[in-house]
mmCIF file as gemmi writes it, N, C-alpha and C atoms, coordinates in Angstrom:
data_model
loop_
_atom_site.group_PDB
_atom_site.id
_atom_site.type_symbol
_atom_site.label_atom_id
_atom_site.label_alt_id
_atom_site.label_comp_id
_atom_site.label_asym_id
_atom_site.label_entity_id
_atom_site.label_seq_id
_atom_site.pdbx_PDB_ins_code
_atom_site.Cartn_x
_atom_site.Cartn_y
_atom_site.Cartn_z
_atom_site.occupancy
_atom_site.B_iso_or_equiv
_atom_site.pdbx_formal_charge
_atom_site.auth_seq_id
_atom_site.auth_asym_id
_atom_site.pdbx_PDB_model_num
ATOM 1 N N . MET Axp A 1 ? 81.444 169.865 101.23 1 0 ? 1 A 1
ATOM 2 C CA . MET Axp A 1 ? 81.485 168.716 102.08 1 0 ? 1 A 1
ATOM 3 C C . MET Axp A 1 ? 82.902 168.284 102.669 1 0 ? 1 A 1
ATOM 4 N N . ALA Axp A 2 ? 83.749 168.217 101.762 1 0 ? 2 A 1
ATOM 5 C CA . ALA Axp A 2 ? 85.128 167.811 102.105 1 0 ? 2 A 1
ATOM 6 C C . ALA Axp A 2 ? 85.793 168.964 102.986 1 0 ? 2 A 1
ATOM 7 N N . GLN Axp A 3 ? 85.309 170.423 102.706 1 0 ? 3 A 1
ATOM 8 C CA . GLN Axp A 3 ? 85.882 171.375 103.443 1 0 ? 3 A 1
ATOM 9 C C . GLN Axp A 3 ? 85.439 171.35 104.83 1 0 ? 3 A 1
ATOM 10 N N . ALA Axp A 4 ? 84.203 170.861 105.13 1 0 ? 4 A 1
ATOM 11 C CA . ALA Axp A 4 ? 83.503 170.739 106.458 1 0 ? 4 A 1
ATOM 12 C C . ALA Axp A 4 ? 84.149 169.766 107.218 1 0 ? 4 A 1
ATOM 13 N N . ALA Axp A 5 ? 84.552 168.58 106.713 1 0 ? 5 A 1
ATOM 14 C CA . ALA Axp A 5 ? 85.277 167.435 107.328 1 0 ? 5 A 1
ATOM 15 C C . ALA Axp A 5 ? 86.445 167.87 107.647 1 0 ? 5 A 1
ATOM 16 N N . LYS Axp A 6 ? 87.329 168.586 106.642 1 0 ? 6 A 1
ATOM 17 C CA . LYS Axp A 6 ? 88.69 169.143 107.12 1 0 ? 6 A 1
ATOM 18 C C . LYS Axp A 6 ? 88.489 170.19 108.243 1 0 ? 6 A 1
ATOM 19 N N . PHE Axp A 7 ? 87.595 170.937 108.222 1 0 ? 7 A 1
ATOM 20 C CA . PHE Axp A 7 ? 87.485 171.954 109.386 1 0 ? 7 A 1
ATOM 21 C C . PHE Axp A 7 ? 87.149 171.155 110.695 1 0 ? 7 A 1
ATOM 22 N N . ASN Axp A 8 ? 86.175 170.088 110.648 1 0 ? 8 A 1
ATOM 23 C CA . ASN Axp A 8 ? 86.051 169.386 111.884 1 0 ? 8 A 1
ATOM 24 C C . ASN Axp A 8 ? 87.297 168.661 112.352 1 0 ? 8 A 1
ATOM 25 N N . LYS Axp A 9 ? 88.116 168.058 111.485 1 0 ? 9 A 1
ATOM 26 C CA . LYS Axp A 9 ? 89.352 167.534 111.866 1 0 ? 9 A 1
ATOM 27 C C . LYS Axp A 9 ? 90.255 168.595 112.564 1 0 ? 9 A 1
ATOM 28 N N . GLU Axp A 10 ? 90.317 169.776 112.044 1 0 ? 10 A 1
ATOM 29 C CA . GLU Axp A 10 ? 91.218 170.827 112.54 1 0 ? 10 A 1
ATOM 30 C C . GLU Axp A 10 ? 90.711 171.068 114.072 1 0 ? 10 A 1
ATOM 31 N N . GLN Axp A 11 ? 89.458 171.333 114.132 1 0 ? 11 A 1
ATOM 32 C CA . GLN Axp A 11 ? 88.881 171.62 115.348 1 0 ? 11 A 1
ATOM 33 C C . GLN Axp A 11 ? 89.265 170.525 116.586 1 0 ? 11 A 1
ATOM 34 N N . GLU Axp A 12 ? 89.155 169.278 116.022 1 0 ? 12 A 1
ATOM 35 C CA . GLU Axp A 12 ? 89.208 168.231 117.113 1 0 ? 12 A 1
ATOM 36 C C . GLU Axp A 12 ? 90.887 168.201 117.317 1 0 ? 12 A 1
ATOM 37 N N . ALA Axp A 13 ? 91.794 168.59 116.483 1 0 ? 13 A 1
ATOM 38 C CA . ALA Axp A 13 ? 93.041 168.575 116.831 1 0 ? 13 A 1
ATOM 39 C C . ALA Axp A 13 ? 93.502 169.772 117.909 1 0 ? 13 A 1
ATOM 40 N N . ASN Axp A 14 ? 92.749 170.898 117.55 1 0 ? 14 A 1
ATOM 41 C CA . ASN Axp A 14 ? 93.078 171.972 118.378 1 0 ? 14 A 1
ATOM 42 C C . ASN Axp A 14 ? 92.502 171.983 119.874 1 0 ? 14 A 1
ATOM 43 N N . ASN Axp A 15 ? 91.313 170.981 120.098 1 0 ? 15 A 1
ATOM 44 C CA . ASN Axp A 15 ? 90.63 170.837 121.361 1 0 ? 15 A 1
ATOM 45 C C . ASN Axp A 15 ? 91.198 169.845 122.084 1 0 ? 15 A 1
ATOM 46 N N . ASP Axp A 16 ? 92.684 169.484 122.065 1 0 ? 16 A 1
ATOM 47 C CA . ASP Axp A 16 ? 93.19 168.447 122.781 1 0 ? 16 A 1
ATOM 48 C C . ASP Axp A 16 ? 93.189 168.999 124.317 1 0 ? 16 A 1
ATOM 49 N N . ASN Axp A 17 ? 93.436 170.372 124.525 1 0 ? 17 A 1
ATOM 50 C CA . ASN Axp A 17 ? 93.494 170.651 125.958 1 0 ? 17 A 1
ATOM 51 C C . ASN Axp A 17 ? 92.086 170.644 126.543 1 0 ? 17 A 1
ATOM 52 N N . VAL Axp A 18 ? 91.961 170.452 127.797 1 0 ? 18 A 1
ATOM 53 C CA . VAL Axp A 18 ? 90.843 170.268 128.662 1 0 ? 18 A 1
ATOM 54 C C . VAL Axp A 18 ? 90.421 171.546 129.353 1 0 ? 18 A 1
ATOM 55 N N . SER Axp A 19 ? 89.242 171.959 128.978 1 0 ? 19 A 1
ATOM 56 C CA . SER Axp A 19 ? 88.635 173.37 129.81 1 0 ? 19 A 1
ATOM 57 C C . SER Axp A 19 ? 88.123 173.105 130.891 1 0 ? 19 A 1
ATOM 58 N N . GLY Axp A 20 ? 87.787 174.05 131.647 1 0 ? 20 A 1
ATOM 59 C CA . GLY Axp A 20 ? 86.914 173.962 132.887 1 0 ? 20 A 1
ATOM 60 C C . GLY Axp A 20 ? 85.618 173.558 132.585 1 0 ? 20 A 1
ATOM 61 N N . PHE Axp A 21 ? 85.011 173.963 131.358 1 0 ? 21 A 1
ATOM 62 C CA . PHE Axp A 21 ? 83.55 173.677 131.004 1 0 ? 21 A 1
ATOM 63 C C . PHE Axp A 21 ? 83.517 172.297 130.643 1 0 ? 21 A 1
ATOM 64 N N . ALA Axp A 22 ? 84.439 171.619 130.082 1 0 ? 22 A 1
ATOM 65 C CA . ALA Axp A 22 ? 84.438 170.23 129.62 1 0 ? 22 A 1
ATOM 66 C C . ALA Axp A 22 ? 84.325 169.256 130.825 1 0 ? 22 A 1
ATOM 67 N N . LEU Axp A 23 ? 84.961 169.775 132.105 1 0 ? 23 A 1
ATOM 68 C CA . LEU Axp A 23 ? 84.71 168.844 133.297 1 0 ? 23 A 1
ATOM 69 C C . LEU Axp A 23 ? 83.349 168.993 133.674 1 0 ? 23 A 1
ATOM 70 N N . MET Axp A 24 ? 82.47 170.002 133.477 1 0 ? 24 A 1
ATOM 71 C CA . MET Axp A 24 ? 81.236 170.082 134.014 1 0 ? 24 A 1
ATOM 72 C C . MET Axp A 24 ? 80.119 169.428 132.954 1 0 ? 24 A 1
ATOM 73 N N . GLU Axp A 25 ? 80.547 168.954 131.914 1 0 ? 25 A 1
ATOM 74 C CA . GLU Axp A 25 ? 79.767 168.456 130.927 1 0 ? 25 A 1
ATOM 75 C C . GLU Axp A 25 ? 79.035 166.946 131.347 1 0 ? 25 A 1
ATOM 76 N N . PRO Axp A 26 ? 79.598 166.201 132.198 1 0 ? 26 A 1
ATOM 77 C CA . PRO Axp A 26 ? 78.911 164.987 132.661 1 0 ? 26 A 1
ATOM 78 C C . PRO Axp A 26 ? 77.863 165.369 133.789 1 0 ? 26 A 1
ATOM 79 N N . VAL Axp A 27 ? 77.966 166.606 134.546 1 0 ? 27 A 1
ATOM 80 C CA . VAL Axp A 27 ? 77.152 167.002 135.436 1 0 ? 27 A 1
ATOM 81 C C . VAL Axp A 27 ? 75.796 167.449 134.679 1 0 ? 27 A 1
ATOM 82 N N . GLY Axp A 28 ? 76.085 168.215 133.574 1 0 ? 28 A 1
ATOM 83 C CA . GLY Axp A 28 ? 74.941 168.795 132.794 1 0 ? 28 A 1
ATOM 84 C C . GLY Axp A 28 ? 74.223 167.682 132.037 1 0 ? 28 A 1
ATOM 85 N N . LYS Axp A 29 ? 74.874 166.652 131.571 1 0 ? 29 A 1
ATOM 86 C CA . LYS Axp A 29 ? 74.274 165.538 130.945 1 0 ? 29 A 1
ATOM 87 C C . LYS Axp A 29 ? 73.47 164.709 132.22 1 0 ? 29 A 1
ATOM 88 N N . ALA Axp A 30 ? 73.806 164.635 133.35 1 0 ? 30 A 1
ATOM 89 C CA . ALA Axp A 30 ? 73.114 163.862 134.415 1 0 ? 30 A 1
ATOM 90 C C . ALA Axp A 30 ? 71.657 164.791 134.804 1 0 ? 30 A 1
ATOM 91 N N . THR Axp A 31 ? 71.842 165.974 134.903 1 0 ? 31 A 1
ATOM 92 C CA . THR Axp A 31 ? 70.796 166.851 135.099 1 0 ? 31 A 1
ATOM 93 C C . THR Axp A 31 ? 69.706 166.645 133.969 1 0 ? 31 A 1
ATOM 94 N N . ALA Axp A 32 ? 70.252 166.849 132.738 1 0 ? 32 A 1
ATOM 95 C CA . ALA Axp A 32 ? 69.414 166.838 131.584 1 0 ? 32 A 1
ATOM 96 C C . ALA Axp A 32 ? 68.729 165.433 131.659 1 0 ? 32 A 1
ATOM 97 N N . GLN Axp A 33 ? 69.258 164.397 131.95 1 0 ? 33 A 1
ATOM 98 C CA . GLN Axp A 33 ? 68.726 163.149 131.936 1 0 ? 33 A 1
ATOM 99 C C . GLN Axp A 33 ? 67.479 163.038 133.013 1 0 ? 33 A 1
ATOM 100 N N . TRP Axp A 34 ? 67.587 163.75 134.194 1 0 ? 34 A 1
ATOM 101 C CA . TRP Axp A 34 ? 66.608 163.536 135.155 1 0 ? 34 A 1
ATOM 102 C C . TRP Axp A 34 ? 65.58 164.608 134.671 1 0 ? 34 A 1
ATOM 103 N N . LYS Axp A 35 ? 65.808 165.684 134.036 1 0 ? 35 A 1
ATOM 104 C CA . LYS Axp A 35 ? 64.644 166.619 133.408 1 0 ? 35 A 1
ATOM 105 C C . LYS Axp A 35 ? 63.805 165.722 132.369 1 0 ? 35 A 1
ATOM 106 N N . ARG Axp A 36 ? 64.656 165.023 131.557 1 0 ? 36 A 1
ATOM 107 C CA . ARG Axp A 36 ? 63.816 164.28 130.499 1 0 ? 36 A 1
ATOM 108 C C . ARG Axp A 36 ? 62.959 162.995 131.162 1 0 ? 36 A 1
ATOM 109 N N . LEU Axp A 37 ? 63.569 162.588 132.256 1 0 ? 37 A 1
ATOM 110 C CA . LEU Axp A 37 ? 62.771 161.435 132.885 1 0 ? 37 A 1
ATOM 111 C C . LEU Axp A 37 ? 61.539 162.123 133.519 1 0 ? 37 A 1
ATOM 112 N N . ARG Axp A 38 ? 61.66 163.21 134.286 1 0 ? 38 A 1
ATOM 113 C CA . ARG Axp A 38 ? 60.423 163.963 134.886 1 0 ? 38 A 1
ATOM 114 C C . ARG Axp A 38 ? 59.562 164.292 133.971 1 0 ? 38 A 1
ATOM 115 N N . SER Axp A 39 ? 59.989 164.804 132.726 1 0 ? 39 A 1
ATOM 116 C CA . SER Axp A 39 ? 59.171 165.205 131.668 1 0 ? 39 A 1
ATOM 117 C C . SER Axp A 39 ? 58.233 163.918 131.035 1 0 ? 39 A 1
ATOM 118 N N . PHE Axp A 40 ? 59.052 162.806 130.985 1 0 ? 40 A 1
ATOM 119 C CA . PHE Axp A 40 ? 58.377 161.653 130.527 1 0 ? 40 A 1
ATOM 120 C C . PHE Axp A 40 ? 57.246 161.182 131.306 1 0 ? 40 A 1
ATOM 121 N N . PHE Axp A 41 ? 57.52 161.116 132.646 1 0 ? 41 A 1
ATOM 122 C CA . PHE Axp A 41 ? 56.421 160.696 133.547 1 0 ? 41 A 1
ATOM 123 C C . PHE Axp A 41 ? 55.253 161.649 133.816 1 0 ? 41 A 1
ATOM 124 N N . HIS Axp A 42 ? 55.639 162.994 133.382 1 0 ? 42 A 1
ATOM 125 C CA . HIS Axp A 42 ? 54.351 163.891 133.403 1 0 ? 42 A 1
ATOM 126 C C . HIS Axp A 42 ? 53.624 163.709 132.179 1 0 ? 42 A 1
ATOM 127 N N . ASP Axp A 43 ? 54.202 163.388 130.915 1 0 ? 43 A 1
ATOM 128 C CA . ASP Axp A 43 ? 53.655 163.206 129.81 1 0 ? 43 A 1
ATOM 129 C C . ASP Axp A 43 ? 52.669 161.828 130.064 1 0 ? 43 A 1
ATOM 130 N N . VAL Axp A 44 ? 53.327 160.941 130.558 1 0 ? 44 A 1
ATOM 131 C CA . VAL Axp A 44 ? 52.518 159.672 130.905 1 0 ? 44 A 1
ATOM 132 C C . VAL Axp A 44 ? 51.219 160.028 131.795 1 0 ? 44 A 1
ATOM 133 N N . ARG Axp A 45 ? 51.378 160.783 132.694 1 0 ? 45 A 1
ATOM 134 C CA . ARG Axp A 45 ? 50.374 160.95 133.691 1 0 ? 45 A 1
ATOM 135 C C . ARG Axp A 45 ? 49.116 161.895 132.722 1 0 ? 45 A 1
ATOM 136 N N . VAL Axp A 46 ? 49.597 162.746 131.994 1 0 ? 46 A 1
ATOM 137 C CA . VAL Axp A 46 ? 48.699 163.454 131.25 1 0 ? 46 A 1
ATOM 138 C C . VAL Axp A 46 ? 47.925 162.506 130.24 1 0 ? 46 A 1
ATOM 139 N N . GLU Axp A 47 ? 48.551 161.667 129.608 1 0 ? 47 A 1
ATOM 140 C CA . GLU Axp A 47 ? 48.024 160.645 128.653 1 0 ? 47 A 1
ATOM 141 C C . GLU Axp A 47 ? 47.078 159.731 129.256 1 0 ? 47 A 1
ATOM 142 N N . MET Axp A 48 ? 47.517 159.142 130.622 1 0 ? 48 A 1
ATOM 143 C CA . MET Axp A 48 ? 46.75 158.334 131.285 1 0 ? 48 A 1
ATOM 144 C C . MET Axp A 48 ? 45.281 158.76 131.795 1 0 ? 48 A 1
ATOM 145 N N . ARG Axp A 49 ? 45.222 160.266 131.849 1 0 ? 49 A 1
ATOM 146 C CA . ARG Axp A 49 ? 43.999 160.917 132.36 1 0 ? 49 A 1
ATOM 147 C C . ARG Axp A 49 ? 43.007 161.039 131.148 1 0 ? 49 A 1
ATOM 148 N N . LYS Axp A 50 ? 43.515 160.857 129.913 1 0 ? 50 A 1
ATOM 149 C CA . LYS Axp A 50 ? 42.844 160.861 128.656 1 0 ? 50 A 1
ATOM 150 C C . LYS Axp A 50 ? 42.222 159.486 128.229 1 0 ? 50 A 1
ATOM 151 N N . VAL Axp A 51 ? 42.599 158.508 128.884 1 0 ? 51 A 1
ATOM 152 C CA . VAL Axp A 51 ? 42.25 157.011 128.579 1 0 ? 51 A 1
ATOM 153 C C . VAL Axp A 51 ? 40.719 156.782 129.061 1 0 ? 51 A 1
ATOM 154 N N . ASN Axp A 52 ? 39.925 156.303 128.132 1 0 ? 52 A 1
ATOM 155 C CA . ASN Axp A 52 ? 38.678 156.043 128.383 1 0 ? 52 A 1
ATOM 156 C C . ASN Axp A 52 ? 38.627 154.677 128.881 1 0 ? 52 A 1
ATOM 157 N N . TRP Axp A 53 ? 38.4 154.42 130.375 1 0 ? 53 A 1
ATOM 158 C CA . TRP Axp A 53 ? 38.507 153.106 130.896 1 0 ? 53 A 1
ATOM 159 C C . TRP Axp A 53 ? 37.151 152.503 130.828 1 0 ? 53 A 1
ATOM 160 N N . PRO Axp A 54 ? 36.949 151.038 130.554 1 0 ? 54 A 1
ATOM 161 C CA . PRO Axp A 54 ? 35.642 150.448 130.568 1 0 ? 54 A 1
ATOM 162 C C . PRO Axp A 54 ? 35.049 150.231 131.869 1 0 ? 54 A 1
ATOM 163 N N . SER Axp A 55 ? 33.736 150.379 131.997 1 0 ? 55 A 1
ATOM 164 C CA . SER Axp A 55 ? 33.109 150.132 133.204 1 0 ? 55 A 1
ATOM 165 C C . SER Axp A 55 ? 33.195 148.671 133.559 1 0 ? 55 A 1
ATOM 166 N N . ARG Axp A 56 ? 32.778 148.427 134.816 1 0 ? 56 A 1
ATOM 167 C CA . ARG Axp A 56 ? 32.967 147.169 135.425 1 0 ? 56 A 1
ATOM 168 C C . ARG Axp A 56 ? 32.069 146.178 134.523 1 0 ? 56 A 1
ATOM 169 N N . ALA Axp A 57 ? 30.99 146.545 134.114 1 0 ? 57 A 1
ATOM 170 C CA . ALA Axp A 57 ? 29.98 145.741 133.516 1 0 ? 57 A 1
ATOM 171 C C . ALA Axp A 57 ? 30.579 145.256 131.985 1 0 ? 57 A 1
ATOM 172 N N . ASP Axp A 58 ? 31.189 146.216 131.519 1 0 ? 58 A 1
ATOM 173 C CA . ASP Axp A 58 ? 31.789 145.892 130.179 1 0 ? 58 A 1
ATOM 174 C C . ASP Axp A 58 ? 32.941 144.821 130.432 1 0 ? 58 A 1
ATOM 175 N N . VAL Axp A 59 ? 33.65 144.977 131.327 1 0 ? 59 A 1
ATOM 176 C CA . VAL Axp A 59 ? 34.744 144.086 131.454 1 0 ? 59 A 1
ATOM 177 C C . VAL Axp A 59 ? 34.302 142.87 131.921 1 0 ? 59 A 1
ATOM 178 N N . ILE Axp A 60 ? 33.266 142.653 132.768 1 0 ? 60 A 1
ATOM 179 C CA . ILE Axp A 60 ? 32.543 141.358 132.996 1 0 ? 60 A 1
ATOM 180 C C . ILE Axp A 60 ? 31.969 140.7 131.792 1 0 ? 60 A 1
ATOM 181 N N . SER Axp A 61 ? 31.148 141.493 131.123 1 0 ? 61 A 1
ATOM 182 C CA . SER Axp A 61 ? 30.588 140.919 129.645 1 0 ? 61 A 1
ATOM 183 C C . SER Axp A 61 ? 31.59 140.421 128.821 1 0 ? 61 A 1
ATOM 184 N N . THR Axp A 62 ? 32.539 141.241 128.487 1 0 ? 62 A 1
ATOM 185 C CA . THR Axp A 62 ? 33.672 140.79 127.697 1 0 ? 62 A 1
ATOM 186 C C . THR Axp A 62 ? 34.422 139.654 128.102 1 0 ? 62 A 1
ATOM 187 N N . THR Axp A 63 ? 34.653 139.446 129.431 1 0 ? 63 A 1
ATOM 188 C CA . THR Axp A 63 ? 35.4 138.294 129.918 1 0 ? 63 A 1
ATOM 189 C C . THR Axp A 63 ? 34.529 137.061 129.643 1 0 ? 63 A 1
ATOM 190 N N . ILE Axp A 64 ? 33.356 137.179 129.906 1 0 ? 64 A 1
ATOM 191 C CA . ILE Axp A 64 ? 32.407 135.997 129.748 1 0 ? 64 A 1
ATOM 192 C C . ILE Axp A 64 ? 32.426 135.586 128.191 1 0 ? 64 A 1
ATOM 193 N N . VAL Axp A 65 ? 32.316 136.45 127.277 1 0 ? 65 A 1
ATOM 194 C CA . VAL Axp A 65 ? 32.42 136.269 125.905 1 0 ? 65 A 1
ATOM 195 C C . VAL Axp A 65 ? 33.681 135.537 125.418 1 0 ? 65 A 1
ATOM 196 N N . VAL Axp A 66 ? 34.74 136.035 126.068 1 0 ? 66 A 1
ATOM 197 C CA . VAL Axp A 66 ? 36.001 135.548 125.71 1 0 ? 66 A 1
ATOM 198 C C . VAL Axp A 66 ? 36.109 134.174 126.095 1 0 ? 66 A 1
ATOM 199 N N . THR Axp A 67 ? 35.702 134.001 127.547 1 0 ? 67 A 1
ATOM 200 C CA . THR Axp A 67 ? 35.684 132.455 128.159 1 0 ? 67 A 1
ATOM 201 C C . THR Axp A 67 ? 34.872 131.617 127.283 1 0 ? 67 A 1
ATOM 202 N N . LEU Axp A 68 ? 33.804 132.001 126.861 1 0 ? 68 A 1
ATOM 203 C CA . LEU Axp A 68 ? 32.74 130.985 126.036 1 0 ? 68 A 1
ATOM 204 C C . LEU Axp A 68 ? 33.408 130.743 124.84 1 0 ? 68 A 1
ATOM 205 N N . THR Axp A 69 ? 33.975 131.707 124.044 1 0 ? 69 A 1
ATOM 206 C CA . THR Axp A 69 ? 34.519 131.42 122.86 1 0 ? 69 A 1
ATOM 207 C C . THR Axp A 69 ? 35.734 130.505 122.929 1 0 ? 69 A 1
ATOM 208 N N . VAL Axp A 70 ? 36.593 130.728 123.823 1 0 ? 70 A 1
ATOM 209 C CA . VAL Axp A 70 ? 37.842 129.859 124.055 1 0 ? 70 A 1
ATOM 210 C C . VAL Axp A 70 ? 37.41 128.539 124.35 1 0 ? 70 A 1
ATOM 211 N N . THR Axp A 71 ? 36.312 128.109 125.223 1 0 ? 71 A 1
ATOM 212 C CA . THR Axp A 71 ? 35.774 127.077 125.541 1 0 ? 71 A 1
ATOM 213 C C . THR Axp A 71 ? 35.235 126.272 124.317 1 0 ? 71 A 1
ATOM 214 N N . PHE Axp A 72 ? 34.515 126.949 123.58 1 0 ? 72 A 1
ATOM 215 C CA . PHE Axp A 72 ? 33.76 126.361 122.406 1 0 ? 72 A 1
ATOM 216 C C . PHE Axp A 72 ? 34.899 125.865 121.237 1 0 ? 72 A 1
ATOM 217 N N . PHE Axp A 73 ? 35.898 126.853 121.075 1 0 ? 73 A 1
ATOM 218 C CA . PHE Axp A 73 ? 36.868 126.502 120.167 1 0 ? 73 A 1
ATOM 219 C C . PHE Axp A 73 ? 37.715 125.322 120.606 1 0 ? 73 A 1
ATOM 220 N N . GLY Axp A 74 ? 38.045 125.31 121.913 1 0 ? 74 A 1
ATOM 221 C CA . GLY Axp A 74 ? 38.778 124.16 122.567 1 0 ? 74 A 1
ATOM 222 C C . GLY Axp A 74 ? 38.271 122.87 122.546 1 0 ? 74 A 1
ATOM 223 N N . ILE Axp A 75 ? 36.88 122.782 122.58 1 0 ? 75 A 1
ATOM 224 C CA . ILE Axp A 75 ? 36.097 121.689 122.512 1 0 ? 75 A 1
ATOM 225 C C . ILE Axp A 75 ? 35.909 121.309 120.922 1 0 ? 75 A 1
ATOM 226 N N . TYR Axp A 76 ? 35.844 122.171 120.104 1 0 ? 76 A 1
ATOM 227 C CA . TYR Axp A 76 ? 35.781 122.022 118.805 1 0 ? 76 A 1
ATOM 228 C C . TYR Axp A 76 ? 37.064 121.367 118.294 1 0 ? 76 A 1
ATOM 229 N N . PHE Axp A 77 ? 38.151 121.943 118.613 1 0 ? 77 A 1
ATOM 230 C CA . PHE Axp A 77 ? 39.5 121.435 118.111 1 0 ? 77 A 1
ATOM 231 C C . PHE Axp A 77 ? 39.826 120.115 118.721 1 0 ? 77 A 1
ATOM 232 N N . PHE Axp A 78 ? 39.351 119.888 119.94 1 0 ? 78 A 1
ATOM 233 C CA . PHE Axp A 78 ? 39.646 118.575 120.579 1 0 ? 78 A 1
ATOM 234 C C . PHE Axp A 78 ? 38.815 117.499 119.744 1 0 ? 78 A 1
ATOM 235 N N . PHE Axp A 79 ? 37.7 117.652 119.403 1 0 ? 79 A 1
ATOM 236 C CA . PHE Axp A 79 ? 36.933 116.588 118.622 1 0 ? 79 A 1
ATOM 237 C C . PHE Axp A 79 ? 37.484 116.656 117.127 1 0 ? 79 A 1
ATOM 238 N N . THR Axp A 80 ? 37.723 117.644 116.579 1 0 ? 80 A 1
ATOM 239 C CA . THR Axp A 80 ? 38.34 117.724 115.226 1 0 ? 80 A 1
ATOM 240 C C . THR Axp A 80 ? 39.747 116.92 115.266 1 0 ? 80 A 1
ATOM 241 N N . ASP Axp A 81 ? 40.551 117.191 116.163 1 0 ? 81 A 1
ATOM 242 C CA . ASP Axp A 81 ? 41.809 116.452 116.289 1 0 ? 81 A 1
ATOM 243 C C . ASP Axp A 81 ? 41.654 114.887 116.473 1 0 ? 81 A 1
ATOM 244 N N . SER Axp A 82 ? 40.644 114.684 117.395 1 0 ? 82 A 1
ATOM 245 C CA . SER Axp A 82 ? 40.463 113.15 117.644 1 0 ? 82 A 1
ATOM 246 C C . SER Axp A 82 ? 39.933 112.574 116.581 1 0 ? 82 A 1
ATOM 247 N N . ILE Axp A 83 ? 39.065 113.16 115.543 1 0 ? 83 A 1
ATOM 248 C CA . ILE Axp A 83 ? 38.548 112.526 114.39 1 0 ? 83 A 1
ATOM 249 C C . ILE Axp A 83 ? 39.792 112.372 113.345 1 0 ? 83 A 1
ATOM 250 N N . PHE Axp A 84 ? 40.471 113.362 113.124 1 0 ? 84 A 1
ATOM 251 C CA . PHE Axp A 84 ? 41.729 113.197 112.079 1 0 ? 84 A 1
ATOM 252 C C . PHE Axp A 84 ? 42.795 112.243 112.654 1 0 ? 84 A 1
ATOM 253 N N . THR Axp A 85 ? 42.972 112.308 114.007 1 0 ? 85 A 1
ATOM 254 C CA . THR Axp A 85 ? 43.869 111.281 114.371 1 0 ? 85 A 1
ATOM 255 C C . THR Axp A 85 ? 43.486 109.905 114.273 1 0 ? 85 A 1
ATOM 256 N N . LYS Axp A 86 ? 42.2 109.634 114.573 1 0 ? 86 A 1
ATOM 257 C CA . LYS Axp A 86 ? 41.661 108.303 114.24 1 0 ? 86 A 1
ATOM 258 C C . LYS Axp A 86 ? 41.79 107.855 112.636 1 0 ? 86 A 1
ATOM 259 N N . LEU Axp A 87 ? 41.335 108.866 111.809 1 0 ? 87 A 1
ATOM 260 C CA . LEU Axp A 87 ? 41.207 108.848 110.412 1 0 ? 87 A 1
ATOM 261 C C . LEU Axp A 87 ? 42.746 108.392 109.865 1 0 ? 87 A 1
ATOM 262 N N . ILE Axp A 88 ? 43.691 109.17 110.168 1 0 ? 88 A 1
ATOM 263 C CA . ILE Axp A 88 ? 45.04 108.999 109.827 1 0 ? 88 A 1
ATOM 264 C C . ILE Axp A 88 ? 45.633 107.939 110.277 1 0 ? 88 A 1
ATOM 265 N N . GLY Axp A 89 ? 45.4 107.518 111.631 1 0 ? 89 A 1
ATOM 266 C CA . GLY Axp A 89 ? 45.631 106.21 112.214 1 0 ? 89 A 1
ATOM 267 C C . GLY Axp A 89 ? 45.308 105.047 111.316 1 0 ? 89 A 1
ATOM 268 N N . GLY Axp A 90 ? 44.007 105.163 111.013 1 0 ? 90 A 1
ATOM 269 C CA . GLY Axp A 90 ? 43.362 103.994 110.18 1 0 ? 90 A 1
ATOM 270 C C . GLY Axp A 90 ? 44.038 103.964 108.789 1 0 ? 90 A 1
ATOM 271 N N . LEU Axp A 91 ? 44.258 105.104 108.123 1 0 ? 91 A 1
ATOM 272 C CA . LEU Axp A 91 ? 44.797 105.057 107.036 1 0 ? 91 A 1
ATOM 273 C C . LEU Axp A 91 ? 46.407 104.422 107.015 1 0 ? 91 A 1
ATOM 274 N N . MET Axp A 92 ? 47.034 104.788 108.038 1 0 ? 92 A 1
ATOM 275 C CA . MET Axp A 92 ? 48.551 104.276 108.158 1 0 ? 92 A 1
ATOM 276 C C . MET Axp A 92 ? 48.157 102.712 108.328 1 0 ? 92 A 1
ATOM 277 N N . ALA Axp A 93 ? 47.288 102.272 109.194 1 0 ? 93 A 1
ATOM 278 C CA . ALA Axp A 93 ? 47.282 100.86 109.346 1 0 ? 93 A 1
ATOM 279 C C . ALA Axp A 93 ? 46.82 100.184 108.098 1 0 ? 93 A 1
ATOM 280 N N . TYR Axp A 94 ? 46.086 100.857 107.351 1 0 ? 94 A 1
ATOM 281 C CA . TYR Axp A 94 ? 45.567 100.149 106.062 1 0 ? 94 A 1
ATOM 282 C C . TYR Axp A 94 ? 46.888 100.226 105.128 1 0 ? 94 A 1
ATOM 283 N N . ALA Axp A 95 ? 47.729 101.296 105.056 1 0 ? 95 A 1
ATOM 284 C CA . ALA Axp A 95 ? 48.8 101.194 104.127 1 0 ? 95 A 1
ATOM 285 C C . ALA Axp A 95 ? 49.965 100.254 104.623 1 0 ? 95 A 1
ATOM 286 N N . LYS Axp A 96 ? 49.954 99.979 105.986 1 0 ? 96 A 1
ATOM 287 C CA . LYS Axp A 96 ? 51.059 98.933 106.385 1 0 ? 96 A 1
ATOM 288 C C . LYS Axp A 96 ? 50.683 97.388 105.933 1 0 ? 96 A 1
ATOM 289 N N . LYS Axp A 97 ? 49.53 97.198 105.589 1 0 ? 97 A 1
ATOM 290 C CA . LYS Axp A 97 ? 49.051 95.929 105.036 1 0 ? 97 A 1
ATOM 291 C C . LYS Axp A 97 ? 49.634 95.459 103.635 1 0 ? 97 A 1
ATOM 292 N N . PHE Axp A 98 ? 50.059 96.764 103.034 1 0 ? 98 A 1
ATOM 293 C CA . PHE Axp A 98 ? 50.488 96.365 101.696 1 0 ? 98 A 1
ATOM 294 C C . PHE Axp A 98 ? 52.003 96.384 101.63 1 0 ? 98 A 1
């Protein structure tokens, strides 16, 4: 392990001069980036074709169920909160008398 680190340090010391290939490295990185991006969008398109999309009727029925459930729990928590607010307010008023 120590020999590998020593060898890497020696190579870095010997690579101080700039070669013609080193100047082309940013161009290679840029084209590789575009290839990776193109590959990513291709993979996205392939995966989106595999998606099982719900029908319009499924979306409508699910939306109705969610809306009714949210409405029910909104009303339930409104009344529960009102009852506990009055109960705690009454207890606080009772406690202030002492």
